[in-house]
C-alpha positions as CSV (number, residue, x, y, z in Angstrom):
1,X,0.0,0.0,0.0
2,X,1.4,3.4,-0.9
3,X,0.8,6.7,0.8
4,X,1.8,10.0,-0.7
5,X,2.3,13.0,1.5
6,X,2.4,16.7,0.4
7,X,4.1,19.8,1.8
8,X,3.8,23.4,0.6
9,X,6.8,25.6,0.1
10,X,7.6,29.0,-1.3
11,X,10.8,29.4,-3.3
12,X,12.4,32.8,-3.7
13,X,14.6,34.0,-6.5
14,X,15.9,37.3,-7.9
15,X,16.0,35.7,-11.4
16,X,12.6,34.2,-12.3
17,X,9.5,32.3,-11.0
18,X,11.0,29.1,-12.6
19,X,14.2,29.6,-10.7
20,X,12.2,30.2,-7.5
21,X,10.4,26.8,-8.0
22,X,13.7,25.1,-8.7
23,X,15.2,26.5,-5.5
24,X,12.2,25.3,-3.4
25,X,12.5,21.8,-4.9
26,X,16.3,21.8,-4.4
27,X,16.0,22.7,-0.8
28,X,13.2,20.1,-0.2
29,X,15.2,17.2,-1.7
30,X,18.0,17.9,0.8
31,X,15.8,16.3,3.5
32,X,13.0,14.5,1.7
33,X,13.3,11.1,-0.1
34,X,11.1,9.7,-2.9
35,X,9.9,13.1,-4.3
36,X,7.6,12.3,-7.2
37,X,6.7,15.8,-8.4
38,X,5.2,19.1,-7.5
39,X,2.3,21.4,-8.5
40,X,2.7,25.2,-8.9
41,X,0.1,26.8,-6.7
42,X,0.8,30.5,-7.1
43,X,3.4,33.0,-8.3
44,X,3.9,36.4,-7.0
45,X,6.6,39.1,-6.8
46,X,7.9,41.9,-4.6
47,X,8.6,45.3,-6.1
48,X,11.2,47.9,-5.2
49,X,11.8,51.1,-7.1
50,X,9.3,50.2,-9.8
51,X,11.0,46.9,-10.6
52,X,10.7,43.3,-9.5
53,X,13.1,42.6,-6.7
54,X,12.0,39.0,-5.8
55,X,10.0,36.3,-7.5
56,X,8.0,34.0,-5.3
57,X,6.7,30.6,-6.4
58,X,4.4,28.5,-4.1
59,X,4.6,24.8,-4.8
60,X,3.1,21.6,-3.4
61,X,5.6,18.8,-3.3
62,X,4.5,15.2,-3.4
63,X,6.6,12.4,-2.0
64,X,6.0,8.7,-1.3
65,X,6.3,7.6,2.3
66,X,8.5,4.6,2.7
67,X,8.8,2.3,5.7
């Protein structure tokens, strides 16, 4: 029997939303095993001096629980 757990993370980047998602995944795989994929939940950005200063990507990571 398989059980899949999910966690929500927000990646932050000064480059792009894609890079922010990649950073969140990279950080998660440092401590999680059996990551199977993720879903992008939302993207947003912070603005300073009329320009984007940070890209934020909210993701839900799926991983299989092993015993």
